[in-house]
Structure formats: C-alpha cells, structure tokens
C-alpha positions as CSV (number, residue, x, y, z in Angstrom):
1,X,27.4,45.3,37.0
2,X,24.0,44.6,36.6
3,X,24.2,43.0,32.8
4,X,27.0,41.0,33.9
5,X,24.9,39.6,36.9
6,X,22.2,38.6,35.3
7,X,24.3,37.2,32.1
8,X,25.5,34.5,35.1
9,X,22.0,34.1,36.5
10,X,20.9,33.0,32.5
11,X,24.0,30.7,32.2
12,X,23.0,29.2,35.4
13,X,19.5,28.6,34.7
14,X,20.1,27.0,31.4
15,X,23.1,24.6,32.7
16,X,20.7,21.7,33.6
17,X,18.6,22.0,30.5
18,X,21.6,21.5,28.7
19,X,23.2,19.0,30.2
20,X,19.5,17.2,29.9
21,X,19.8,17.1,26.2
22,X,23.7,16.2,26.4
23,X,22.4,12.8,28.1
24,X,22.3,9.6,26.4
25,X,18.2,9.5,25.4
26,X,18.6,5.9,24.6
27,X,19.6,4.9,28.1
28,X,17.3,3.3,31.0
29,X,15.5,5.6,33.1
30,X,14.1,4.0,35.9
31,X,14.5,-0.2,36.9
32,X,11.3,-0.6,34.9
33,X,13.6,-0.2,31.5
34,X,15.7,-3.1,32.4
35,X,13.1,-5.6,32.2
36,X,12.3,-7.8,28.9
37,X,9.2,-6.5,27.3
38,X,7.2,-8.2,24.9
39,X,7.2,-7.4,21.3
40,X,5.4,-9.4,18.3
41,X,6.6,-8.3,14.6
42,X,4.0,-6.8,13.0
43,X,3.6,-5.3,9.1
44,X,3.3,-1.7,9.3
45,X,-0.7,-1.6,8.3
46,X,-1.5,-3.9,11.1
47,X,-1.5,-7.1,9.1
48,X,0.5,-10.1,10.1
49,X,3.4,-11.0,7.6
50,X,1.4,-14.0,6.2
51,X,-2.2,-12.0,6.4
52,X,-0.9,-9.5,4.3
53,X,1.0,-11.8,1.9
54,X,-2.4,-13.3,1.7
55,X,-3.5,-10.2,1.0
56,X,-1.3,-9.0,-1.9
57,X,-1.9,-12.3,-3.5
58,X,-5.6,-11.1,-4.2
59,X,-5.2,-7.3,-4.9
60,X,-1.8,-5.9,-5.8
61,X,0.4,-8.8,-6.4
62,X,-3.0,-11.0,-8.2
63,X,-0.7,-13.7,-10.0
64,X,-1.2,-13.8,-13.9
65,X,-4.1,-16.2,-14.9
66,X,-5.5,-17.2,-18.5
67,X,-8.9,-17.9,-18.3
68,X,-11.9,-15.6,-16.3
69,X,-15.2,-17.3,-15.5
70,X,-17.4,-13.6,-15.6
71,X,-21.0,-13.4,-13.9
72,X,-23.6,-10.6,-13.7
73,X,-25.2,-11.6,-10.5
74,X,-27.0,-9.8,-8.0
75,X,-28.1,-10.3,-4.0
76,X,-30.8,-9.1,-1.9
77,X,-30.6,-6.1,0.3
78,X,-30.1,-7.3,4.3
79,X,-29.4,-5.4,7.4
80,X,-25.5,-5.9,7.4
81,X,-26.1,-5.7,11.6
82,X,-28.8,-8.2,11.7
83,X,-27.6,-11.9,13.1
84,X,-30.1,-13.4,11.2
85,X,-28.6,-16.0,8.9
86,X,-29.9,-15.8,5.1
87,X,-31.9,-18.5,3.9
88,X,-29.6,-20.5,1.4
89,X,-30.7,-21.0,-2.0
90,X,-30.7,-24.2,-4.0
91,X,-28.0,-25.3,-5.9
92,X,-28.3,-24.1,-9.8
93,X,-26.8,-20.9,-11.1
94,X,-26.1,-19.2,-8.0
95,X,-22.3,-17.5,-6.9
96,X,-21.2,-17.8,-3.6
97,X,-21.1,-14.8,-1.5
98,X,-18.9,-16.2,1.2
99,X,-18.6,-14.3,4.2
100,X,-22.3,-14.1,4.2
101,X,-22.9,-17.6,4.1
102,X,-25.2,-16.3,1.0
103,X,-26.3,-17.3,-2.9
104,X,-26.1,-14.3,-5.2
105,X,-28.5,-15.4,-8.5
106,X,-26.5,-15.5,-11.2
107,X,-28.6,-13.7,-14.8
108,X,-25.3,-13.7,-17.2
109,X,-22.1,-15.7,-17.9
110,X,-19.4,-15.6,-19.8
111,X,-16.0,-16.7,-20.3
112,X,-12.7,-14.7,-21.2
113,X,-9.3,-15.9,-22.6
114,X,-6.0,-14.3,-23.6
115,X,-5.9,-10.6,-24.3
116,X,-8.9,-10.1,-21.9
117,X,-7.0,-11.6,-19.1
118,X,-4.2,-9.4,-19.0
119,X,-6.5,-6.2,-19.2
120,X,-8.3,-7.8,-16.7
121,X,-5.7,-8.1,-14.4
122,X,-4.0,-4.9,-14.8
123,X,-7.3,-3.0,-14.4
124,X,-7.9,-4.8,-10.8
125,X,-4.2,-4.2,-10.1
126,X,-4.8,-0.6,-10.5
127,X,-7.4,-0.3,-8.1
128,X,-6.7,2.2,-4.8
129,X,-7.2,-1.1,-2.3
130,X,-8.1,-0.5,1.4
131,X,-7.8,-3.8,3.5
132,X,-9.8,-1.7,6.1
133,X,-12.6,0.0,3.8
134,X,-16.4,-1.2,2.6
135,X,-17.1,-3.6,5.2
136,X,-21.2,-2.4,6.1
137,X,-22.4,-3.9,2.9
138,X,-22.3,-5.7,-0.3
139,X,-24.8,-6.0,-3.0
140,X,-22.5,-7.3,-5.5
141,X,-23.2,-6.4,-9.3
142,X,-20.2,-9.0,-10.4
143,X,-18.3,-12.4,-9.7
144,X,-15.3,-13.8,-11.0
145,X,-13.3,-17.0,-11.0
146,X,-9.8,-16.8,-12.6
147,X,-8.2,-20.1,-13.4
148,X,-4.8,-20.8,-14.9
149,X,-5.1,-24.0,-16.4
150,X,-8.0,-25.8,-14.5
151,X,-6.1,-24.4,-11.0
152,X,-8.7,-21.9,-9.6
153,X,-6.8,-19.2,-8.4
154,X,-9.4,-16.1,-6.7
155,X,-13.2,-16.5,-6.9
156,X,-14.8,-13.0,-5.3
157,X,-18.1,-10.8,-6.2
158,X,-17.8,-6.9,-6.0
159,X,-19.8,-4.3,-5.0
160,X,-19.4,-1.1,-6.5
161,X,-22.2,0.5,-4.2
162,X,-20.0,-0.2,-1.1
163,X,-16.9,-0.5,-2.6
164,X,-15.5,-4.2,-1.6
165,X,-14.6,-7.5,-2.5
166,X,-14.3,-10.9,-0.4
167,X,-10.7,-12.3,0.3
168,X,-9.7,-15.6,1.9
169,X,-8.1,-15.4,5.1
170,X,-6.8,-18.0,7.8
171,X,-7.9,-17.9,11.1
172,X,-4.9,-18.8,13.1
173,X,-6.8,-19.4,16.2
174,X,-9.2,-22.3,14.4
175,X,-6.7,-23.3,12.0
176,X,-8.9,-22.7,9.1
177,X,-9.1,-20.4,6.1
178,X,-12.7,-18.4,5.9
179,X,-13.2,-15.1,4.1
180,X,-13.2,-11.4,4.9
181,X,-14.5,-7.9,3.2
182,X,-11.7,-5.8,1.1
183,X,-12.6,-2.5,0.2
184,X,-11.2,0.0,-3.1
185,X,-11.6,3.3,-3.8
186,X,-15.1,5.1,-5.2
187,X,-12.3,6.3,-8.4
188,X,-11.9,6.7,-11.9
189,X,-10.4,3.2,-11.5
190,X,-13.3,1.5,-10.0
191,X,-15.3,2.9,-12.5
192,X,-13.1,1.7,-15.3
193,X,-13.2,-1.9,-13.7
194,X,-17.2,-1.8,-13.8
195,X,-16.9,-0.2,-17.4
196,X,-14.6,-3.7,-18.5
197,X,-17.2,-6.1,-16.6
198,X,-20.0,-4.4,-18.3
199,X,-18.4,-4.1,-22.0
200,X,-17.9,-8.3,-21.5
201,X,-20.9,-9.2,-19.9
202,X,-23.6,-6.2,-20.0
203,X,-25.8,-6.6,-16.7
204,X,-29.2,-6.9,-17.0
205,X,-30.6,-4.8,-13.3
206,X,-27.5,-2.3,-14.8
C-alpha cells in the first residue's frame, strides 16, 4: 500500500514538468514577445556582407593577376598606442603604410610575371587569415602591388613580427574607403610566404 502511494505521489510531482516539456517552445511567453524586435542581418563572423566581400577579395578569394611589383621595405619602430602622427617622408623611394599615414623606406624592388604570379597567389591564399589579429604593431619587411594589365588590384605591406597587413575598408558613416589591419597565423604557411618573397627579392635588413 505504501509503495502504491509513493508511486502516485511521484506521478503527481512529475506531471507539471511533463506538461511544460510538451508546451510550444516557440510560443509567446509574455506580452513583450509580441512586439516587433529590431534585427539586422550580419555575417556570422561579425562583418556586414559588403565588408566580408571586400575582405575576401584581398584574402581567400584574391583574384588572379599578371604582374607583381614586390618591394623590400622597412619602417622605424613606433608606439602603437601613441596619438602622435608620424612625420611624412619626402617623395621618392617609399611605400605607403596607409593605416599609419606613413611611408616605409624601399630598399629593393623587383617585377614578377607569369608563373611567379600564380605561385605567389597560391601562397597568399593558403595563409590562415584572422580579421581580428595583429592590430598592435606593424614593422613590414615587404610591400607589394598586384596588377591585372595596368589595373591595380591590391596594395599592402606585410609584417611577420605582428603577422598582419592592411586591406581597404569602407566607412559606411563617412561614405568613403579607409584602410585597416588584417591578421594571419604565425605558422608554416606564413614562413613559406616569407621564404618565397626572399627568394625573389633578398631583403638587405633580414
């Protein structure tokens, strides 16, 4: 008898839980649930669609090109947290580091065409890119410009100390293009890219 009472008691206690589980999980729970919520579609990694497409065009989905202007460069070290703007260098043998508004010194330069372009494109696309990485410093060893015929597709400088480079970005508020940092992993692929650059253009400072 005692056992039967215990079983009935357990059934009575568990009944509300069973009913709660059978309730519609998508149904409204209060009046606020019926109000229209604001929602903006974004890319899963946080970028808006047009920002993601712009990033892809300079990373994983880099388009083909038929000429590379490769430069061995250097830039004096600076405090990345300083508000002081670097003094612009006079024109001549310099390469722009656009997010800093600075000019890197060019030590050597070479033009690449043909199969070298395909090799460089493959090496670049193989990098493990990280859009949030490497934004604290930038001491570039190389800069390059990629062309298709006479059309400039991409220009940037690359730093292996902080594993970053710069890409164009669109400022939706100001309706204009700017530049920002993009990172890559410090792995065998990154080292292979540096080795490839050095094989085409030995760096006098490395």
